[in-house]
Phi, psi and omega in degrees: 000139181279340178252163179170172184289140175289143176090242194288348178088183183297325179299318181291320177298315181294321179299314181294316180292324181289347176289344178290140180300130174095349181289129181258319186212145174228134178223141172246125179252127182287173184299337179264009180087004180276151177284120180265330180196146175217139180225137173237146177290314183223168175293331176296325178291328177302317181284327186278322183253094187260004182291141178247180181303321181297327179293316180289324177294326176297323177288322186285329182307307179292331178296314179298321177298317179295317180300318179295328181285336178260009175084012176273138185276323181207159179282134170267294174209161178225129180247126176244117180250127176242178184301319184246343184228161172228139176238129175247128181243121180243142166290137179226067187068232177280355182256178177228134176254131178239129176236125178248129181221165172298147180299333182280354179296154178288102186297320181297314179295321179298319178295315182296312184289322181289326174298314178299320179295320179296318178296322177293319177296324183287335181294140177299141180288150176087000000 
């Protein structure tokens, strides 16, 4: 990827974001739909959160189509709330940041911190 976080890289961004209570998984999907980075809190989360980049891209395709039809130029974030989990999907320049957390996690804090992480990922490296 030609863009990326200044300094510590995707691992550092994931480590800081993963320090938030309730975060289970963090994934960065590259501009071609490839997995650029994945982080899990525990080995139990590896088994519980089995979604890959293709699963999130399948969700995003109709969203991008809808946005173009309503005159929106780009996605900021998408929040998917389920009974036990929440997934936040952010545009991060040409990449996509996905954060999966427990439903009981502080959603406001998660949104603020994940938005900051997405902006860091979107900044050109160096």
